[in-house]
N, C-alpha and C positions, 0 to 999 in steps of 0.2 A: 430526231428519228428515233436515236436507240433509245430513249424512253417511251414515247406517243408506241414506237412497240410492245414496249413494256407493262406500258399501264394497260390496253388493250388486251394482252396475252393475259395478265394477272385478272382484270375485272371480267374475263369470258370462265378461267379458273374459279377464279372468287363465286361466278351467280349460274356459272352452267349456263348465261343467253347472254350475248350485248345484244343490246337496240343502240342507231344512232339518229342521231337527225342532226341537220345543219346545223342550227344552232347549238344541239349539242355536242360539235367536234370544239367546237370552240371554247366552253365553257367547260367541258369535263377534259381537255386536251392540252391547256397552254398553261402549261407548269413547266416554271425554268427549274430544274431540282433531277440528279437520277435517282433519288427516291422515289418514291410512291407512298411517302410518310410524309406530313407536312410538308405538301408541295405550295409552293409560290409561287402563282397570276404573274405570267408576261402580260401585258401595256405594248397598245399601237398596235399602229396597221398593219405595220410587216412582222409582227410577231403572228398574226392571224391568219394571214395568210400565206404563210410559213405554215403551220399547221395542218391547213388545210393541202394545202402541196406535200407534204409529208403528208397527209392521210392516203392523197387519191395516189400515191406511190405503193402504201402498206398494203393497200384496198388489191394489186394488181400481185404482186410479192407473198402477203399471210398463206401458212402451210392451211388456214383454215379459211374457210370465204367471208364473207358478207353480201347478202341480198339483199342490193341494191345497200339503202340507207335506212331503211327500217327491214333488219329480218332478223334471223336466229342467226347468232356465230358460233359455229362449234368447224367440231375436228369435219375433215374434205372423205368422203367415202372412196373407198376402192373400190373400185369396177372393173371385171376384166372382161374382156371379148376374146373370147378362142372359136377360130374357122377352119370347119376341118375339110376332104378332099376338096381337092380342084375352084377351091373359093379365090387363091392364091392367083388365078386365072381371071377373074372377075374387070370388068373390060374388054375382054375379047371371049373369052367362051359364051359361045348365044346369048349372044347380046340381044338377041326379043324379047328372050326370058327375064335375062336377068342385066339390063340395062348396058350402059356403054361407059360409065363411072368404075376405077378402081375403087379396092377398099383401102388403097389408103392412103389416096384423096379424100374420098366419107372419111376417111376417120380424122384426117387433119384438120373437117372442120365439124368433127364430136366434138373434138378439144378444144376448140374455138368455142364453141357454144356451149359446154361447159366445164370450161377449164377454172371455175372459180367456182364451183360447186363438188367436182368430180374428179377425183385425179383417174384417167381411163389409163387400160394399157391394156397393148394388144399382140397375140398370138395364134402360128396360123401354121395344121402341120398336115401333110397327106397321112399320114400316118398312125394307123388307131395307138398304140402304144403311145404314141408322143401328146397327145391328147389328153387320157388317162395320166401320165404325168404329169401334165401340167395342172390339170383339176385336181389332181392328188395335195401338188406342192402349193398351189395358189386359194383350194376350198379352204380351208380353217384361219387364214391371215388374213383374207377381203371378207368385201360387204355384199357383193352376190359376183357372180360371173354369167355370162351373157353368149350363149349357145350353137350357133348354127354348127351340126357334125355332118351339113352333109348327106351325101349317102347310108354313112354309118348309121344314122340316123333310122335305117329300117332294117339294119341287122347287128346292130351293135350291142348286143346284150351289158357287154363287157363297160363298156361307157358308161350303161344306163344306170350299173352297179358302182361305178364309179362315182356318180352325181350323187347317187343314196348315201355313201358315205365322209360323207363334207356334210361342214355345216353350213355354208354358204347356201343362199340360194342361190338357182339355178337357173331362169329362162331360156327356154325352147325357141330358137326365132328360125324365120328362114326367107328367101328375100319373097320367090316366091308362092303362089296361093297352093299348095301341093296337092288340094283335093279335087282342083282341075284340073291337074295334071291326069297321068300313068296310073292305075291302078294298084303299082307297087311302090306305090310312095305314098303312101297313104294309110300308112303301117308307119308307127312310129314307136320305139321301146325306148325312147329315153322319157317320151313326155309323161309317164305316170309316176319318174320320179323328180321330175320338174316343181318348182313354181307353179309358173304359165308359159301358156305356148305363145307367142308371135307370130301371125306368117302372113304372107300377101301384098306387103305395105312396100315393097322393091328395099330399098338401101335404110328407107324411114324402121324400117319393120328393127332397127337396131335401134333410134331412139326414142322408142316409143317403150324399144326393154331398158333402156335406162333409167325413163322418166317409173314407168313398175318399179324399180327396185331403189327411185327413189324416196315411195313411198313403201315401204317394205316394211 
């Protein structure tokens, strides 16, 4: 197992990309040595089955993803989701607008769906300064930020300035279609500073934002 991990990681480092096929697992990974140099092939069905077993275990634990059996082998993207005021009440607050599911429950589903390709993190604050601090903290180290600033969307120039200040791309997200609601929700001070905006698809707006950041 240790050697298999080292072999995969070294191959990825050398080539920048690793493609895997079912036959390739046995041919490329059946080596009975701790050194990537001068490997000795293993023999027998038991050895091959052990390699398959180890591969599938590694597929679940490596910090870099396999996109199935034929996919790019690269570092996982780190994406931070930031929710603003009152979004901690999802599932309880105005369910006719925001639905019956809590964000914590939905976030667990997102992590399950993207766990092999994206490292997702979540932060929520009802305080404008807390949101700004988090954008500044993560905005130079993560690969993208998904931001639902809630009502601050329509009032906060300070959050917009924070988005402009960081290097990570930011996608503005809203659960509801704000343009189908009150007129004061039609103004976003944040949108101009963001890479793009996704709204109106319920909690799936966050999933669509993840997909958008994966191709940025």
